[in-house]
C-alpha positions in Angstrom: -25.1 -21.6 18.2 -28.4 -21.2 16.3 -26.6 -19.0 13.7 -23.9 -21.6 13.3 -26.5 -24.4 12.8 -28.3 -22.4 10.2 -25.1 -21.9 8.3 -24.4 -25.6 8.4 -27.9 -26.4 7.2 -27.5 -23.9 4.4 -24.2 -25.5 3.3 -25.9 -28.9 3.2 -28.7 -27.5 1.1 -26.3 -25.9 -1.3 -24.5 -29.2 -1.9 -27.5 -31.5 -1.7 -26.3 -33.5 -4.7 -23.0 -34.3 -2.9 -22.3 -35.9 0.4 -20.1 -33.3 1.9 -20.5 -29.9 3.4 -18.0 -27.6 5.0 -17.9 -24.4 6.8 -15.2 -21.9 7.8 -16.7 -21.6 11.3 -14.3 -24.3 12.5 -12.0 -21.7 14.1 -11.6 -23.6 17.3 -11.6 -27.4 17.1 -13.5 -28.1 20.3 -16.4 -26.0 19.2 -16.3 -27.6 15.8 -16.3 -31.1 17.2 -19.5 -30.4 18.9 -20.9 -29.4 15.6 -19.8 -32.7 14.0 -21.7 -34.5 16.8 -24.8 -32.6 15.8 -24.3 -33.6 12.2 -24.0 -37.3 13.3 -27.3 -37.0 15.1 -28.9 -35.6 11.9 -27.4 -38.6 10.0 -25.9 -36.5 7.3 -23.7 -38.5 4.8 -20.4 -36.8 4.3 -17.7 -36.9 1.7 -15.3 -34.4 0.1 -16.2 -32.0 -2.7 -14.6 -28.9 -4.1 -12.2 -27.7 -1.5 -11.3 -24.7 -3.7 -14.6 -23.2 -2.2 -13.4 -23.6 1.3 -12.6 -20.3 3.1 -10.4 -21.7 5.7 -7.6 -24.3 5.8 -9.2 -25.9 8.8 -12.7 -26.1 7.5 -14.5 -28.9 9.3 -15.7 -32.0 7.6 -18.7 -33.5 9.3 -18.3 -37.0 10.6 -20.9 -39.8 10.4 -20.7 -43.1 12.1 -20.2 -44.8 15.4 -16.7 -43.3 16.2 -16.4 -42.1 19.7 -12.7 -41.2 19.3 -11.8 -37.6 19.8 -11.3 -36.1 16.3 -7.8 -35.2 15.1 -7.5 -32.8 12.2 -4.6 -33.6 9.8 -5.8 -31.1 7.3 -5.4 -28.0 9.4 -2.4 -25.8 8.5 -1.7 -23.3 11.2 0.2 -23.0 14.5 -1.1 -24.4 17.8 -2.8 -21.6 19.8 -0.2 -22.0 22.5 2.6 -21.2 20.0 1.0 -17.9 19.1 3.1 -15.2 20.8 0.2 -13.8 22.9 2.2 -12.8 25.9 4.9 -11.1 23.8 2.3 -9.3 21.8 0.5 -8.1 24.9 3.8 -6.6 26.1 4.4 -5.0 22.7 0.9 -3.5 22.8 1.7 -1.9 26.2 4.9 -0.4 24.8 3.2 1.0 21.7 0.0 2.2 23.3 1.6 3.8 26.3 4.1 5.8 24.4 2.4 8.8 22.9 5.0 9.2 20.1 4.3 5.7 19.0 0.5 5.4 19.6 -0.3 8.6 17.8 1.1 7.1 14.6 0.2 3.5 15.2 -3.5 4.3 15.5 -3.9 6.6 12.5 -3.7 6.0 8.7 -0.2 5.0 7.8 1.9 5.7 4.7 0.8 3.6 1.7 4.0 1.5 1.8 4.3 1.4 5.6 6.4 3.5 8.0 9.9 4.1 6.6 11.5 3.2 10.0 9.6 -0.1 10.1 10.5 -0.9 6.5 14.1 -0.2 7.3 13.9 -2.6 10.3 12.3 -5.3 8.2 14.9 -4.9 5.5 17.7 -5.2 8.1 16.2 -8.3 9.6 15.8 -9.9 6.1 19.4 -9.1 5.3 20.6 -10.8 8.4 18.4 -13.9 7.8 19.1 -14.4 4.1 22.5 -12.8 3.8 21.8 -12.1 0.1 24.7 -12.4 -2.3 23.9 -9.1 -4.1 24.2 -7.2 -0.8 22.0 -5.8 2.0 18.3 -5.2 1.4 17.3 -1.5 1.4 14.0 -0.1 2.7 12.8 1.0 -0.7 12.5 -2.6 -1.6 10.0 -3.3 1.2 6.3 -2.7 1.5 4.3 -3.6 4.6 1.2 -5.7 3.8 -1.7 -7.3 5.6 -0.2 -10.7 5.2 0.7 -13.0 2.3 -2.9 -13.3 1.1 -3.4 -9.6 1.0 -0.1 -9.2 -0.7 -1.0 -11.7 -3.4 -4.3 -9.9 -4.1 -2.6 -6.5 -4.4 0.1 -8.0 -6.7 -2.5 -9.4 -9.1 -4.5 -6.1 -9.0 -1.5 -3.9 -10.0 0.7 -6.1 -12.2 -1.6 -8.5 -14.1 -4.7 -8.2 -16.2 -7.0 -11.1 -17.3 -7.2 -9.7 -20.8 -3.6 -8.8 -21.3 -1.8 -11.4 -19.2 -1.7 -14.5 -21.3 -1.4 -17.3 -18.7 -1.5 -17.6 -14.9 0.8 -20.5 -14.0 0.6 -22.3 -10.6 3.0 -25.0 -9.5 1.0 -28.1 -8.6 0.1 -29.6 -6.4 -1.0 -26.1 -5.4 -1.8 -24.3 -2.2 -5.5 -24.7 -2.5 -6.6 -21.6 -0.5 -4.7 -19.3 -2.9 -6.7 -20.5 -5.8 -9.6 -18.1 -5.2 -7.3 -15.1 -5.4 -6.5 -16.0 -9.0 -10.2 -16.7 -9.8 -11.2 -13.4 -8.2 -8.7 -11.7 -10.5 -10.5 -13.1 -13.5 -7.9 -15.8 -14.5 -10.1 -18.9 -14.3 -9.8 -20.1 -17.9 -6.3 -18.8 -18.1 -5.0 -20.8 -15.1 -2.5 -23.5 -15.9 -0.9 -26.0 -13.5 2.8 -26.7 -13.8 3.8 -30.0 -12.2 6.6 -30.3 -9.7 9.5 -32.5 -10.4 12.1 -33.8 -7.8 13.8 -30.3 -7.9 10.6 -28.3 -7.4 9.2 -27.4 -10.8 9.1 -29.2 -14.2 10.9 -26.5 -16.2 10.5 -28.4 -19.5 6.8 -28.6 -19.1 6.7 -24.9 -18.4 8.9 -24.1 -21.4 6.6 -26.1 -23.7 3.5 -24.3 -22.4 5.2 -20.9 -22.9 6.2 -21.8 -26.5 2.7 -22.9 -27.2 1.3 -19.6 -26.0 3.8 -17.6 -27.9 2.9 -19.4 -31.1 -0.7 -18.1 -30.7 0.5 -14.6 -31.0 3.2 -15.1 -33.6 0.7 -16.9 -35.9 -1.8 -14.0 -35.5 -4.4 -16.2 -33.8 -4.5 -13.7 -31.0 -3.6 -10.1 -30.7 -1.3 -8.8 -28.0 -1.7 -5.0 -28.1 -1.5 -2.4 -25.4 -3.5 -3.2 -22.2 -7.1 -1.9 -22.7 -8.5 -2.2 -19.2 -5.3 -1.2 -17.3 -3.5 1.4 -19.5 -0.3 3.1 -18.5 -2.2 6.5 -18.6 -4.3 5.3 -15.6 -1.2 4.4 -13.5 -0.6 0.8 -14.6 3.0 1.3 -15.8 3.8 -2.4 -15.9 1.7 -5.5 -16.7 3.3 -8.8 -17.1 2.5 -11.1 -20.0 2.7 -14.1 -17.7 2.7 -14.8 -14.0 3.7 -17.9 -12.0 2.8 -18.6 -8.4 5.2 -20.9 -6.4 6.3 -21.7 -2.9 10.0 -22.4 -3.5 11.1 -23.4 0.0 9.4 -26.0 2.1 6.4 -25.9 -0.2 2.7 -26.1 0.7 1.5 -28.8 0.2 4.4 -31.0 -1.0 7.1 -29.9 1.5 9.6 -29.8 -1.4 12.4 -27.2 -1.7 13.3 -26.0 -5.2 17.0 -26.7 -6.2 19.4 -23.8 -6.7 19.7 -24.9 -10.4 16.0 -24.7 -10.9 15.7 -21.4 -9.2 18.3 -19.8 -11.5 16.8 -21.4 -14.6 13.3 -20.3 -13.6 14.4 -16.6 -13.2 16.1 -16.8 -16.6 12.9 -18.2 -18.2 11.0 -15.4 -16.5 13.2 -12.8 -18.1 12.9 -14.3 -21.5 9.1 -14.5 -21.5 8.2 -11.5 -19.3 6.9 -13.7 -16.4 6.2 -12.3 -12.9 7.4 -14.9 -10.4 5.2 -14.6 -7.3 7.0 -16.5 -4.6 5.3 -17.3 -1.3 8.4 -17.3 1.0 6.4 -17.8 4.2 8.1 -20.9 5.6 11.8 -19.9 5.0 12.5 -19.0 8.6 11.0 -22.2 10.0 13.8 -24.4 8.7 16.2 -26.8 10.4 18.8 -29.5 9.5 17.3 -32.9 8.7 20.1 -34.4 10.9 18.7 -33.9 14.4 22.3 -33.8 15.8 23.0 -30.5 14.0 21.9 -27.2 15.7 19.4 -25.2 13.7 20.9 -21.8 14.4 23.2 -20.4 11.7 21.9 -22.8 9.0 21.9 -21.2 5.6 18.5 -20.5 4.0 18.1 -21.0 0.3 18.4 -17.8 -1.8 15.0 -16.5 -2.8 14.0 -16.0 -6.4 14.1 -12.3 -5.6 17.7 -12.6 -4.5 18.7 -14.4 -7.7 16.9 -11.9 -9.8 18.7 -9.0 -8.1 22.1 -10.8 -8.3 21.7 -11.3 -12.1 21.3 -7.5 -12.6 17.8 -6.2 -13.5 17.0 -5.7 -17.2 14.5 -3.0 -16.3 13.2 -1.2 -13.3 10.5 -3.8 -12.5 12.4 -7.1 -12.3 10.7 -10.4 -12.6 10.2 -11.5 -9.0 8.4 -10.5 -5.9 9.0 -12.1 -2.5 5.7 -12.4 -0.6 6.3 -12.8 3.2 4.2 -13.0 6.3 4.6 -12.9 10.1 1.5 -15.2 10.5 3.6 -18.3 10.9 6.2 -16.5 13.1 4.0 -14.6 15.6 0.3 -15.1 15.0 -2.0 -15.4 12.0 -4.6 -13.0 13.4 -2.1 -10.1 13.3 -2.4 -9.9 9.5 1.1 -8.4 8.9 3.4 -9.3 6.1 5.7 -7.7 3.6 6.6 -7.9 0.0 10.1 -7.3 -1.4 10.8 -6.3 -5.0 12.4 -3.5 -7.0 11.7 0.0 -5.7 9.5 0.8 -8.7 7.5 -2.4 -8.2 7.1 -1.6 -4.5 5.8 1.9 -5.2 3.4 0.5 -7.8 2.1 -2.0 -5.2 1.6 0.8 -2.7 -0.8 2.4 -5.1 -3.3 -0.5 -5.1 -6.8 0.8 -4.4 -7.3 -0.3 -0.8 -3.8 0.8 0.2 -3.9 4.1 -1.6 -7.2 4.9 0.1 -6.7 3.4 3.6 -2.9 3.6 3.9 -0.8 0.8 5.3 -3.1 -2.2 5.6 -1.7 -3.3 9.0 -0.7 0.0 10.5 -1.3 -0.8 14.2 -0.2 -4.4 14.2 3.0 -3.7 12.2 4.1 -1.5 15.2 3.8 -4.5 17.4 5.9 -6.6 15.1 8.4 -3.8 14.8 8.8 -3.7 18.6 9.4 -7.5 18.6 11.9 -7.3 15.7 14.0 -4.4 17.2 14.0 -5.9 20.7 15.0 -9.3 19.4 11.8 -10.9 20.9 10.5 -12.2 17.6 13.8 -13.9 16.7 14.0 -15.4 20.2 10.5 -16.7 19.8 11.3 -18.3 16.4 14.6 -19.8 17.4 13.9 -20.9 20.9 10.2 -21.8 20.9 8.8 -22.4 17.4 11.7 -24.3 15.7 12.5 -26.6 18.7 8.9 -27.6 19.1 8.2 -28.0 15.4 11.4 -29.9 14.9 10.5 -32.3 17.6 7.0 -32.8 16.2 8.4 -33.3 12.8 10.7 -36.0 14.0 7.9 -37.7 15.9 5.7 -37.6 12.8 8.5 -39.1 10.6 9.2 -41.9 13.1 5.4 -42.7 13.4 5.1 -42.9 9.7 8.1 -45.2 9.4 6.7 -47.4 12.2 3.1 -47.6 11.2 2.8 -46.6 7.5 6.0 -47.8 5.8 5.0 -51.4 6.3 1.8 -50.7 4.4 3.8 -49.4 1.4 3.3 -45.7 2.1 6.3 -43.4 1.8 7.1 -39.8 2.5 7.4 -37.8 -0.8 10.5 -35.8 -0.5 11.9 -35.1 -4.0 15.6 -34.3 -4.2 16.8 -33.1 -0.8 18.1 -29.5 -0.7 21.6 -29.5 0.6 22.8 -26.5 2.6 25.3 -25.8 5.3 25.1 -25.3 9.0 27.5 -25.2 12.0 28.1 -28.0 14.4 28.5 -27.6 18.2 32.1 -26.5 17.7 31.2 -23.8 15.1 32.5 -25.7 12.1 30.7 -25.5 8.8 29.1 -28.8 7.8 26.8 -29.9 5.0 23.3 -30.9 5.8 19.9 -31.4 4.2 17.1 -28.9 4.7 13.9 -29.8 6.6 11.1 -27.7 8.2 8.0 -25.7 7.3 4.6 -27.0 8.2 3.9 -29.9 5.8 5.0 -33.2 4.3 3.3 -35.3 1.7 2.6 -39.0 1.8 2.5 -41.1 -1.4 0.2 -44.2 -1.3 1.4 -47.2 -3.2 0.3 -47.5 -6.8 -1.3 -50.9 -6.5 -4.8 -52.1 -7.3 -5.0 -53.8 -3.9 -4.4 -50.5 -2.1 -7.7 -48.7 -1.1 -8.7 -45.6 -3.1 -7.8 -42.3 -1.4 -11.5 -41.3 -1.2 -12.2 -44.4 0.9 -9.4 -43.6 3.2 -10.9 -40.1 3.7 -14.3 -41.5 4.3 -13.5 -44.4 6.7 -10.8 -42.3 8.4 -13.4 -39.7 9.2 -16.4 -42.0 9.9 -14.7 -44.6 12.1 -11.4 -43.1 13.3 -12.2 -39.4 13.7 -9.6 -38.2 11.2 -9.9 -35.1 9.1 -7.7 -36.1 6.1 -6.8 -33.9 3.1 -7.7 -35.6 -0.2 -5.1 -34.9 -2.9 -7.7 -33.5 -5.3 -8.0 -30.3 -3.3 -4.6 -29.3 -4.6 -5.7 -29.3 -8.2 -5.5 -26.0 -10.2 -9.1 -25.0 -11.0 -9.4 -23.7 -14.5 -7.0 -26.2 -15.9 -8.9 -29.3 -17.0 -5.7 -31.3 -17.3 -4.7 -30.7 -13.7 -7.1 -33.3 -12.3 -5.7 -35.8 -14.8 -2.2 -35.2 -13.5 -3.5 -35.4 -9.9 -5.0 -38.8 -10.5 -1.7 -40.0 -11.9 0.3 -38.7 -8.9 -0.5 -36.6 -5.9 -4.2 -37.7 -5.6 -2.8 -41.0 -4.5 -1.6 -39.5 -1.3 -2.3 -36.8 1.3 -0.7 -33.8 3.0 0.1 -33.9 6.7 0.8 -31.0 9.0 2.7 -31.1 12.3 2.2 -27.4 13.3 -1.3 -27.8 14.9 -1.4 -31.1 16.8 0.6 -31.9 19.9 3.0 -34.8 20.0 0.7 -37.5 21.4 -2.0 -36.5 18.9 0.5 -36.8 16.0 1.4 -40.4 17.0 -2.3 -41.3 17.6 -3.3 -39.9 14.3 -0.8 -42.0 12.3 -1.8 -45.1 14.2 -5.4 -44.4 13.3 -4.5 -43.8 9.7 -2.8 -47.2 9.6 -5.8 -48.8 11.2 -8.0 -47.1 8.5 -6.0 -48.6 5.7 -5.7 -52.0 7.3 -9.5 -52.1 7.7 -10.0 -51.3 4.1 -7.5 -53.9 2.9 -9.0 -56.8 4.8 
């Protein structure tokens, strides 16, 4: 506890000119809540500063004031501990460790791209889930990773270069904890936010930015020669001129799903300008019909950008898309197991990233546990019969609470254009429905002078009502000075909510407290 306190004090010292500190030590809320109590006794003033520096999506924000209410974290973005498949993973561990033919391989260095048999099983599972129009997914399109974050880092290392790659685009509001991966890769001044529209991405904005960049090279203002720091002779056979990071389905933070038209147009744009589309496809399998009377099983999932790219027929061996997936949301985040899917050449190149080439498969043991759960059907049963029913119920409770307590205050759920898909009714008939799911939804505050500023809602919500609320500014693209201006005109007048962590009674209570916060500020 002394170590934790010293870190907290160090954080405060580092940000003495501000009124906020944060720490990634808030792994378990009950422990963190005791820390917030300590900070109250020390009378620290608290506010929000650069969330891009946060190392965890549940970083604690200290609370000051007389509130005796039990804190509720609306910022956290991960599954409740009870939804982590601990019992199923324990059984899988027994199977793997007690069978010599499995444990010998599970506990040693693995192949760079992962065990072929496991890759085949993941490819088969993905084929069953997505039913891709261009046909089944083959194992040579799959690499096993240590989760979506590790996959993103490896992608940037092998296929981009901060000197050669002209721009790094991120759809905004952006997933704030991914920002540091791009900063670490050296793209700070080259990062450019691309606003969402109602269909998931403002294509015209992106096109204008691309044309502006191209003019710099056509006019000779900048030189675009062969890569100097990552030449082909050293194994970098493909570097992209541009890259774009996006969460196409059930986006974090907005909850929007990109339309089919925009998906196709985005891939076409990527081919024209040599853009690598890095798609975080981590919420795809946590989807259900918005109509609560329609069963969630057999609902069609939107085609990924990678599926569309393959269906169009590749123009070279690399393609323009990579699907970045993870088992963190499906089994447990601590497993650190994921996958990437792209062309075979891209997958091989990814397997040659430094850490993987040296240490082999980055999740060798834990991917054996996932493989057992996949082949046995345990994972699919967990997703279909535990996760989705619970998340769907929490989602509905959250929506109803918002409509009851926040709609009268002028607050609305930001949805964009609903994505229409098909499912089956109880009789097995195909019916049209709208897609819902994922982890997040976004609230839009009314654009009125009489409505309290978002910063005040954060402050009073924390001080008096024990709420940890995400300010919209944390979803700004650092490195792009215009991103904050766009935020202030749109998503900074709102907040992201998550239903994956809190239980049903906490969800209702949190929305009531948020309403009380706003009502107090508007008196």
